[in-house]
N, CA, C and O atoms as a GROMACS GRO file, in nm:
protein
  468
    1MET      N    1  -2.318   8.328  -2.093
    1MET     CA    2  -2.462   8.354  -2.022
    1MET      C    3  -2.517   8.191  -2.122
    1MET      O    4  -2.635   8.187  -2.158
    2HIS      N    5  -2.459   8.118  -2.144
    2HIS     CA    6  -2.521   7.956  -2.133
    2HIS      C    7  -2.540   7.919  -2.034
    2HIS      O    8  -2.639   7.865  -1.986
    3TRP      N    9  -2.372   7.967  -1.962
    3TRP     CA   10  -2.382   7.843  -1.795
    3TRP      C   11  -2.468   7.907  -1.675
    3TRP      O   12  -2.510   7.858  -1.571
    4LYS      N   13  -2.481   8.093  -1.754
    4LYS     CA   14  -2.600   8.116  -1.626
    4LYS      C   15  -2.678   8.036  -1.662
    4LYS      O   16  -2.702   7.973  -1.559
    5ILE      N   17  -2.747   7.988  -1.755
    5ILE     CA   18  -2.930   7.927  -1.780
    5ILE      C   19  -2.870   7.821  -1.736
    5ILE      O   20  -2.929   7.791  -1.632
    6LEU      N   21  -2.762   7.725  -1.760
    6LEU     CA   22  -2.784   7.609  -1.672
    6LEU      C   23  -2.759   7.637  -1.527
    6LEU      O   24  -2.860   7.644  -1.458
    7ALA      N   25  -2.711   7.644  -1.502
    7ALA     CA   26  -2.703   7.722  -1.352
    7ALA      C   27  -2.857   7.704  -1.275
    7ALA      O   28  -2.911   7.628  -1.195
    8VAL      N   29  -2.895   7.847  -1.372
    8VAL     CA   30  -3.054   7.838  -1.292
    8VAL      C   31  -3.071   7.701  -1.288
    8VAL      O   32  -3.072   7.624  -1.193
    9SER      N   33  -3.083   7.684  -1.401
    9SER     CA   34  -3.155   7.510  -1.442
    9SER      C   35  -3.184   7.394  -1.339
    9SER      O   36  -3.284   7.335  -1.298
   10ILE      N   37  -3.031   7.389  -1.316
   10ILE     CA   38  -3.043   7.317  -1.264
   10ILE      C   39  -3.055   7.339  -1.068
   10ILE      O   40  -3.128   7.270  -0.998
   11ALA      N   41  -2.992   7.415  -1.032
   11ALA     CA   42  -3.071   7.479  -0.895
   11ALA      C   43  -3.250   7.524  -0.911
   11ALA      O   44  -3.311   7.608  -0.846
   12ALA      N   45  -3.265   7.498  -0.943
   12ALA     CA   46  -3.440   7.535  -0.968
   12ALA      C   47  -3.512   7.370  -0.967
   12ALA      O   48  -3.613   7.341  -0.902
   13ALA      N   49  -3.412   7.245  -1.082
   13ALA     CA   50  -3.472   7.140  -1.049
   13ALA      C   51  -3.426   7.078  -0.929
   13ALA      O   52  -3.514   7.037  -0.853
   14LEU      N   53  -3.310   7.062  -0.895
   14LEU     CA   54  -3.279   7.025  -0.723
   14LEU      C   55  -3.331   7.095  -0.629
   14LEU      O   56  -3.322   7.044  -0.517
   15ALA      N   57  -3.391   7.207  -0.636
   15ALA     CA   58  -3.548   7.252  -0.479
   15ALA      C   59  -3.636   7.161  -0.530
   15ALA      O   60  -3.692   7.097  -0.442
   16GLY      N   61  -3.663   7.137  -0.626
   16GLY     CA   62  -3.793   6.994  -0.610
   16GLY      C   63  -3.727   6.842  -0.573
   16GLY      O   64  -3.769   6.744  -0.512
   17CYS      N   65  -3.633   6.867  -0.624
   17CYS     CA   66  -3.597   6.732  -0.556
   17CYS      C   67  -3.610   6.701  -0.389
   17CYS      O   68  -3.576   6.772  -0.294
   18SER      N   69  -3.677   6.556  -0.391
   18SER     CA   70  -3.623   6.481  -0.182
   18SER      C   71  -3.440   6.480  -0.213
   18SER      O   72  -3.357   6.461  -0.302
   19THR      N   73  -3.449   6.506  -0.114
   19THR     CA   74  -3.290   6.505  -0.019
   19THR      C   75  -3.280   6.262  -0.009
   19THR      O   76  -3.187   6.184  -0.030
   20ASP      N   77  -3.389   6.246   0.021
   20ASP     CA   78  -3.356   6.094   0.070
   20ASP      C   79  -3.292   5.981  -0.009
   20ASP      O   80  -3.285   5.860   0.015
   21TRP      N   81  -3.241   6.069  -0.125
   21TRP     CA   82  -3.219   5.971  -0.219
   21TRP      C   83  -2.991   6.003  -0.187
   21TRP      O   84  -2.891   5.933  -0.199
   22LEU      N   85  -3.017   6.131  -0.152
   22LEU     CA   86  -2.837   6.179  -0.090
   22LEU      C   87  -2.808   6.034   0.042
   22LEU      O   88  -2.863   5.972   0.132
   23PRO      N   89  -2.664   6.046  -0.044
   23PRO     CA   90  -2.578   5.944   0.040
   23PRO      C   91  -2.564   6.030   0.193
   23PRO      O   92  -2.569   5.954   0.290
   24TRP      N   93  -2.554   6.130   0.216
   24TRP     CA   94  -2.489   6.184   0.342
   24TRP      C   95  -2.557   6.220   0.392
   24TRP      O   96  -2.523   6.281   0.493
   25THR      N   97  -2.773   6.203   0.345
   25THR     CA   98  -2.880   6.161   0.433
   25THR      C   99  -2.823   6.118   0.528
   25THR      O  100  -2.728   6.044   0.503
   26LYS      N  101  -2.856   6.144   0.669
   26LYS     CA  102  -2.818   6.103   0.796
   26LYS      C  103  -2.951   6.036   0.846
   26LYS      O  104  -2.981   6.073   0.960
   27THR      N  105  -3.038   5.946   0.788
   27THR     CA  106  -3.182   5.892   0.838
   27THR      C  107  -3.069   5.732   0.918
   27THR      O  108  -2.973   5.673   0.869
   28GLU      N  109  -3.133   5.713   1.037
   28GLU     CA  110  -3.196   5.577   1.096
   28GLU      C  111  -3.270   5.453   1.052
   28GLU      O  112  -3.389   5.437   1.082
   29THR      N  113  -3.211   5.375   0.988
   29THR     CA  114  -3.252   5.256   0.966
   29THR      C  115  -3.258   5.176   1.105
   29THR      O  116  -3.160   5.132   1.165
   30VAL      N  117  -3.445   5.159   1.160
   30VAL     CA  118  -3.500   5.092   1.285
   30VAL      C  119  -3.506   4.934   1.180
   30VAL      O  120  -3.542   4.902   1.066
   31THR      N  121  -3.456   4.879   1.281
   31THR     CA  122  -3.470   4.693   1.249
   31THR      C  123  -3.581   4.660   1.361
   31THR      O  124  -3.537   4.687   1.473
   32LYS      N  125  -3.660   4.629   1.362
   32LYS     CA  126  -3.720   4.502   1.434
   32LYS      C  127  -3.703   4.394   1.459
   32LYS      O  128  -3.782   4.317   1.405
   33GLY      N  129  -3.531   4.294   1.603
   33GLY     CA  130  -3.562   4.225   1.565
   33GLY      C  131  -3.370   4.158   1.524
   33GLY      O  132  -3.280   4.212   1.460
   34PRO      N  133  -3.372   4.088   1.562
   34PRO     CA  134  -3.240   4.046   1.466
   34PRO      C  135  -3.214   3.981   1.372
   34PRO      O  136  -3.287   3.883   1.354
   35TYR      N  137  -3.117   4.002   1.286
   35TYR     CA  138  -3.144   4.061   1.161
   35TYR      C  139  -3.135   3.892   1.082
   35TYR      O  140  -3.030   3.843   1.124
   36THR      N  141  -3.194   3.809   1.003
   36THR     CA  142  -3.194   3.684   0.896
   36THR      C  143  -3.218   3.662   0.733
   36THR      O  144  -3.301   3.635   0.645
   37PRO      N  145  -3.096   3.690   0.760
   37PRO     CA  146  -3.066   3.621   0.559
   37PRO      C  147  -3.202   3.600   0.474
   37PRO      O  148  -3.264   3.497   0.500
   38PRO      N  149  -3.258   3.692   0.370
   38PRO     CA  150  -3.337   3.613   0.290
   38PRO      C  151  -3.368   3.407   0.259
   38PRO      O  152  -3.306   3.333   0.183
   39GLY      N  153  -3.413   3.395   0.296
   39GLY     CA  154  -3.468   3.210   0.263
   39GLY      C  155  -3.380   3.128   0.390
   39GLY      O  156  -3.343   3.015   0.360
   40ALA      N  157  -3.351   3.170   0.503
   40ALA     CA  158  -3.300   3.172   0.591
   40ALA      C  159  -3.400   3.158   0.729
   40ALA      O  160  -3.475   3.254   0.746
   41THR      N  161  -3.408   3.055   0.823
   41THR     CA  162  -3.481   3.056   0.893
   41THR      C  163  -3.399   3.075   1.039
   41THR      O  164  -3.307   2.994   1.054
   42GLY      N  165  -3.419   3.174   1.154
   42GLY     CA  166  -3.387   3.207   1.277
   42GLY      C  167  -3.450   3.062   1.375
   42GLY      O  168  -3.556   3.002   1.356
   43TYR      N  169  -3.353   3.038   1.472
   43TYR     CA  170  -3.366   2.904   1.611
   43TYR      C  171  -3.362   2.964   1.723
   43TYR      O  172  -3.246   2.972   1.762
   44ALA      N  173  -3.439   3.011   1.795
   44ALA     CA  174  -3.403   3.017   1.921
   44ALA      C  175  -3.384   2.848   1.971
   44ALA      O  176  -3.451   2.746   1.951
   45CYS      N  177  -3.271   2.875   2.038
   45CYS     CA  178  -3.218   2.769   2.121
   45CYS      C  179  -3.128   2.760   2.272
   45CYS      O  180  -3.050   2.835   2.332
   46GLU      N  181  -3.191   2.612   2.295
   46GLU     CA  182  -3.141   2.661   2.492
   46GLU      C  183  -2.985   2.771   2.577
   46GLU      O  184  -2.869   2.773   2.536
   47GLY      N  185  -3.027   2.827   2.665
   47GLY     CA  186  -2.849   2.893   2.618
   47GLY      C  187  -2.902   3.050   2.598
   47GLY      O  188  -2.845   3.132   2.670
   48ALA      N  189  -3.034   3.115   2.481
   48ALA     CA  190  -2.983   3.226   2.438
   48ALA      C  191  -2.971   3.222   2.372
   48ALA      O  192  -2.976   3.325   2.305
   49LYS      N  193  -2.934   3.077   2.300
   49LYS     CA  194  -2.850   3.136   2.185
   49LYS      C  195  -2.944   3.162   2.069
   49LYS      O  196  -3.067   3.158   2.075
   50ARG      N  197  -2.853   3.194   1.937
   50ARG     CA  198  -2.939   3.202   1.762
   50ARG      C  199  -2.909   3.038   1.651
   50ARG      O  200  -2.807   2.970   1.665
   51MET      N  201  -2.981   3.014   1.586
   51MET     CA  202  -2.849   2.961   1.534
   51MET      C  203  -2.990   2.964   1.406
   51MET      O  204  -3.105   2.922   1.422
   52LEU      N  205  -2.920   3.041   1.262
   52LEU     CA  206  -2.973   3.030   1.134
   52LEU      C  207  -2.974   2.923   1.058
   52LEU      O  208  -2.870   2.858   1.068
   53LEU      N  209  -3.084   2.865   0.959
   53LEU     CA  210  -3.029   2.774   0.935
   53LEU      C  211  -3.183   2.888   0.730
   53LEU      O  212  -3.270   2.965   0.690
   54ARG      N  213  -3.045   2.753   0.701
   54ARG     CA  214  -3.101   2.704   0.525
   54ARG      C  215  -3.124   2.665   0.492
   54ARG      O  216  -3.036   2.652   0.406
   55PHE      N  217  -3.246   2.561   0.453
   55PHE     CA  218  -3.297   2.451   0.357
   55PHE      C  219  -3.259   2.469   0.219
   55PHE      O  220  -3.260   2.589   0.193
   56GLU      N  221  -3.218   2.378   0.092
   56GLU     CA  222  -3.241   2.417  -0.010
   56GLU      C  223  -3.347   2.339  -0.039
   56GLU      O  224  -3.394   2.264   0.046
   57SER      N  225  -3.391   2.349  -0.153
   57SER     CA  226  -3.563   2.342  -0.171
   57SER      C  227  -3.590   2.209  -0.154
   57SER      O  228  -3.687   2.160  -0.096
   58ASP      N  229  -3.479   2.142  -0.220
   58ASP     CA  230  -3.572   1.991  -0.183
   58ASP      C  231  -3.505   1.903  -0.008
   58ASP      O  232  -3.512   1.806   0.068
   59ARG      N  233  -3.478   1.961  -0.021
   59ARG     CA  234  -3.422   1.994   0.182
   59ARG      C  235  -3.290   1.852   0.152
   59ARG      O  236  -3.237   1.810   0.255
   60LYS      N  237  -3.264   1.813   0.074
   60LYS     CA  238  -3.117   1.727   0.083
   60LYS      C  239  -2.988   1.780   0.096
   60LYS      O  240  -2.892   1.709   0.067
   61ALA      N  241  -2.959   1.992   0.170
   61ALA     CA  242  -2.854   1.984   0.199
   61ALA      C  243  -2.916   2.098   0.330
   61ALA      O  244  -3.038   2.093   0.345
   62ALA      N  245  -2.870   2.156   0.385
   62ALA     CA  246  -2.893   2.224   0.498
   62ALA      C  247  -2.785   2.327   0.514
   62ALA      O  248  -2.667   2.291   0.510
   63TRP      N  249  -2.814   2.442   0.531
   63TRP     CA  250  -2.643   2.511   0.545
   63TRP      C  251  -2.658   2.606   0.705
   63TRP      O  252  -2.763   2.647   0.755
   64VAL      N  253  -2.562   2.617   0.742
   64VAL     CA  254  -2.621   2.609   0.913
   64VAL      C  255  -2.478   2.813   0.878
   64VAL      O  256  -2.361   2.846   0.859
   65ILE      N  257  -2.620   2.872   0.893
   65ILE     CA  258  -2.495   3.065   0.889
   65ILE      C  259  -2.451   3.116   0.971
   65ILE      O  260  -2.520   3.190   1.042
   66TYR      N  261  -2.303   3.094   0.996
   66TYR     CA  262  -2.212   3.127   1.113
   66TYR      C  263  -2.212   3.294   1.040
   66TYR      O  264  -2.232   3.319   0.921
   67PRO      N  265  -2.180   3.403   1.159
   67PRO     CA  266  -2.114   3.456   1.124
   67PRO      C  267  -2.060   3.560   1.029
   67PRO      O  268  -2.105   3.667   0.987
   68ASP      N  269  -1.892   3.460   1.000
   68ASP     CA  270  -1.850   3.485   0.948
   68ASP      C  271  -1.825   3.332   0.783
   68ASP      O  272  -1.732   3.319   0.702
   69HIS      N  273  -1.898   3.286   0.793
   69HIS     CA  274  -1.910   3.228   0.650
   69HIS      C  275  -2.139   3.085   0.678
   69HIS      O  276  -2.242   3.066   0.742
   70GLN      N  277  -2.040   3.040   0.546
   70GLN     CA  278  -2.188   2.916   0.562
   70GLN      C  279  -2.096   2.789   0.543
   70GLN      O  280  -1.986   2.768   0.491
   71LEU      N  281  -2.193   2.714   0.608
   71LEU     CA  282  -2.124   2.586   0.613
   71LEU      C  283  -2.243   2.455   0.556
   71LEU      O  284  -2.339   2.411   0.620
   72ARG      N  285  -2.194   2.411   0.408
   72ARG     CA  286  -2.335   2.303   0.356
   72ARG      C  287  -2.301   2.203   0.436
   72ARG      O  288  -2.184   2.167   0.450
   73LEU      N  289  -2.396   2.150   0.494
   73LEU     CA  290  -2.453   2.005   0.508
   73LEU      C  291  -2.505   1.930   0.451
   73LEU      O  292  -2.606   1.978   0.400
   74ASP      N  293  -2.490   1.814   0.427
   74ASP     CA  294  -2.538   1.730   0.376
   74ASP      C  295  -2.676   1.630   0.348
   74ASP      O  296  -2.628   1.533   0.290
   75ARG      N  297  -2.762   1.616   0.357
   75ARG     CA  298  -2.838   1.489   0.431
   75ARG      C  299  -2.816   1.408   0.430
   75ARG      O  300  -2.801   1.377   0.312
   76LEU      N  301  -2.789   1.290   0.521
   76LEU     CA  302  -2.830   1.134   0.534
   76LEU      C  303  -2.948   1.070   0.557
   76LEU      O  304  -3.064   1.114   0.559
   77THR      N  305  -2.901   0.958   0.575
   77THR     CA  306  -3.102   0.835   0.604
   77THR      C  307  -3.045   0.833   0.786
   77THR      O  308  -2.947   0.816   0.858
   78SER      N  309  -3.218   0.872   0.789
   78SER     CA  310  -3.223   0.885   0.914
   78SER      C  311  -3.352   0.780   0.948
   78SER      O  312  -3.455   0.771   0.881
   79THR      N  313  -3.321   0.712   1.055
   79THR     CA  314  -3.484   0.671   1.121
   79THR      C  315  -3.559   0.725   1.129
   79THR      O  316  -3.667   0.699   1.076
   80SER      N  317  -3.528   0.869   1.230
   80SER     CA  318  -3.582   0.928   1.336
   80SER      C  319  -3.570   1.079   1.259
   80SER      O  320  -3.450   1.098   1.240
   81GLY      N  321  -3.621   1.152   1.226
   81GLY     CA  322  -3.607   1.295   1.221
   81GLY      C  323  -3.589   1.278   1.089
   81GLY      O  324  -3.660   1.220   1.007
   82GLU      N  325  -3.453   1.356   1.072
   82GLU     CA  326  -3.357   1.405   0.938
   82GLU      C  327  -3.263   1.451   1.013
   82GLU      O  328  -3.265   1.518   1.116
   83GLU      N  329  -3.159   1.396   0.932
   83GLU     CA  330  -3.043   1.447   0.986
   83GLU      C  331  -2.921   1.456   0.851
   83GLU      O  332  -2.901   1.382   0.755
   84PHE      N  333  -2.850   1.595   0.904
   84PHE     CA  334  -2.745   1.637   0.771
   84PHE      C  335  -2.569   1.636   0.873
   84PHE      O  336  -2.522   1.651   0.986
   85SER      N  337  -2.534   1.610   0.745
   85SER     CA  338  -2.359   1.592   0.835
   85SER      C  339  -2.281   1.660   0.765
   85SER      O  340  -2.339   1.745   0.698
   86ARG      N  341  -2.132   1.655   0.751
   86ARG     CA  342  -2.058   1.702   0.669
   86ARG      C  343  -1.923   1.786   0.808
   86ARG      O  344  -1.932   1.884   0.882
   87ALA      N  345  -1.769   1.640   0.774
   87ALA     CA  346  -1.672   1.745   0.842
   87ALA      C  347  -1.701   1.707   0.996
   87ALA      O  348  -1.718   1.812   1.059
   88GLY      N  349  -1.708   1.634   1.050
   88GLY     CA  350  -1.743   1.647   1.234
   88GLY      C  351  -1.864   1.759   1.272
   88GLY      O  352  -1.912   1.778   1.384
   89THR      N  353  -1.906   1.839   1.128
   89THR     CA  354  -2.064   1.860   1.217
   89THR      C  355  -2.188   1.786   1.194
   89THR      O  356  -2.217   1.743   1.083
   90THR      N  357  -2.254   1.773   1.286
   90THR     CA  358  -2.457   1.746   1.256
   90THR      C  359  -2.523   1.805   1.290
   90THR      O  360  -2.547   1.879   1.385
   91LEU      N  361  -2.564   1.768   1.197
   91LEU     CA  362  -2.747   1.861   1.291
   91LEU      C  363  -2.834   1.742   1.261
   91LEU      O  364  -2.816   1.645   1.188
   92ARG      N  365  -2.914   1.770   1.324
   92ARG     CA  366  -3.045   1.641   1.416
   92ARG      C  367  -3.122   1.740   1.418
   92ARG      O  368  -3.091   1.840   1.483
   93ILE      N  369  -3.274   1.729   1.326
   93ILE     CA  370  -3.416   1.792   1.312
   93ILE      C  371  -3.513   1.630   1.399
   93ILE      O  372  -3.582   1.552   1.334
   94SER      N  373  -3.500   1.624   1.480
   94SER     CA  374  -3.679   1.591   1.532
   94SER      C  375  -3.796   1.605   1.675
   94SER      O  376  -3.807   1.606   1.798
   95GLU      N  377  -3.848   1.611   1.577
   95GLU     CA  378  -4.014   1.635   1.629
   95GLU      C  379  -4.037   1.803   1.674
   95GLU      O  380  -4.117   1.843   1.759
   96GLY      N  381  -3.971   1.863   1.615
   96GLY     CA  382  -3.988   1.985   1.606
   96GLY      C  383  -3.849   2.101   1.661
   96GLY      O  384  -3.842   2.221   1.636
   97GLU      N  385  -3.788   2.048   1.709
   97GLU     CA  386  -3.619   2.031   1.782
   97GLU      C  387  -3.527   2.002   1.693
   97GLU      O  388  -3.526   1.896   1.630
   98ALA      N  389  -3.420   2.118   1.677
   98ALA     CA  390  -3.317   2.111   1.633
   98ALA      C  391  -3.206   2.098   1.721
   98ALA      O  392  -3.218   2.151   1.831
   99THR      N  393  -3.073   2.023   1.689
   99THR     CA  394  -2.958   2.025   1.774
   99THR      C  395  -2.805   2.038   1.678
   99THR      O  396  -2.793   1.970   1.576
  100LEU      N  397  -2.741   2.092   1.705
  100LEU     CA  398  -2.577   2.119   1.617
  100LEU      C  399  -2.484   2.046   1.669
  100LEU      O  400  -2.484   2.085   1.786
  101ILE      N  401  -2.420   1.982   1.662
  101ILE     CA  402  -2.293   1.921   1.717
  101ILE      C  403  -2.213   1.904   1.603
  101ILE      O  404  -2.242   1.867   1.489
  102GLU      N  405  -2.052   1.954   1.683
  102GLU     CA  406  -1.961   1.948   1.628
  102GLU      C  407  -1.845   1.860   1.684
  102GLU      O  408  -1.825   1.852   1.805
  103GLY      N  409  -1.782   1.805   1.605
  103GLY     CA  410  -1.769   1.715   1.692
  103GLY      C  411  -1.797   1.601   1.796
  103GLY      O  412  -1.845   1.489   1.779
  104SER      N  413  -1.752   1.663   1.910
  104SER     CA  414  -1.820   1.550   2.024
  104SER      C  415  -1.959   1.651   2.114
  104SER      O  416  -2.032   1.622   2.208
  105ALA      N  417  -1.945   1.796   2.015
  105ALA     CA  418  -1.950   1.878   2.150
  105ALA      C  419  -2.069   1.950   2.084
  105ALA      O  420  -2.073   1.992   1.968
  106VAL      N  421  -2.216   1.963   2.223
  106VAL     CA  422  -2.313   2.020   2.137
  106VAL      C  423  -2.311   2.212   2.137
  106VAL      O  424  -2.312   2.289   2.233
  107GLN      N  425  -2.309   2.237   2.005
  107GLN     CA  426  -2.399   2.373   1.973
  107GLN      C  427  -2.450   2.452   2.020
  107GLN      O  428  -2.426   2.525   2.116
  108PHE      N  429  -2.570   2.439   1.916
  108PHE     CA  430  -2.642   2.433   1.992
  108PHE      C  431  -2.752   2.348   2.046
  108PHE      O  432  -2.734   2.229   2.020
  109ALA      N  433  -2.898   2.382   2.139
  109ALA     CA  434  -2.920   2.257   2.177
  109ALA      C  435  -3.115   2.256   2.195
  109ALA      O  436  -3.129   2.314   2.303
  110LYS      N  437  -3.225   2.228   2.157
  110LYS     CA  438  -3.329   2.248   2.181
  110LYS      C  439  -3.355   2.356   2.086
  110LYS      O  440  -3.406   2.457   2.132
  111CYS      N  441  -3.328   2.352   1.959
  111CYS     CA  442  -3.379   2.468   1.904
  111CYS      C  443  -3.482   2.478   1.799
  111CYS      O  444  -3.506   2.392   1.714
  112LYS      N  445  -3.524   2.560   1.811
  112LYS     CA  446  -3.698   2.590   1.773
  112LYS      C  447  -3.735   2.712   1.668
  112LYS      O  448  -3.690   2.826   1.688
  113PRO      N  449  -3.804   2.687   1.578
  113PRO     CA  450  -3.785   2.754   1.448
  113PRO      C  451  -3.801   2.918   1.522
  113PRO      O  452  -3.779   2.893   1.640
  114GLU      N  453  -3.824   3.057   1.512
  114GLU     CA  454  -3.870   3.157   1.603
  114GLU      C  455  -4.013   3.170   1.556
  114GLU      O  456  -4.082   3.142   1.459
  115GLY      N  457  -4.022   3.221   1.663
  115GLY     CA  458  -4.237   3.238   1.698
  115GLY      C  459  -4.315   3.083   1.722
  115GLY      O  460  -4.438   3.078   1.722
  116ALA      N  461  -4.248   2.982   1.737
  116ALA     CA  462  -4.254   2.817   1.723
  116ALA      C  463  -4.278   2.814   1.865
  116ALA      O  464  -4.394   2.784   1.891
  117GLN      N  465  -4.224   2.830   1.939
  117GLN     CA  466  -4.249   2.798   2.087
  117GLN      C  467  -4.390   2.823   2.171
  117GLN      O  468  -4.398   2.793   2.290
   0.00000   0.00000   0.00000
C-alpha cells in the first residue's frame, strides 16, 4: 500500500515540473557569432582569419588561444608598441594592430579587436 502512495506522490510531483532540466530535452542553443572564451578578445585579421588573445591583468604575458592549445608569450621590452615572445613565436601590437609571427612566417596580420574596425 505504501508503494502506491509513493508512486502517486512522485507522479504528481513530476507532473508539475518543467522538462527543461531533463538531459534528453532536445532544445537547440542559438549562438551569435564565433565563440570567444571568457577573458579573451577576438581579433579580425587579414585574409578573413580570426585570432584569439588573452592578456594577463598586468600585461606581462599574452596567451594565444589555438583550437587545441594555448601558448603563453612573455612581454619583451619594446621601443614601439607591445611585443610578446616565446619559443620562436612573437606577437607585436602597435597602433591598434596585432601581428603574430611563428618562426619567420606571419600567421596573422593586420589584426584589430573585433568591433573596432
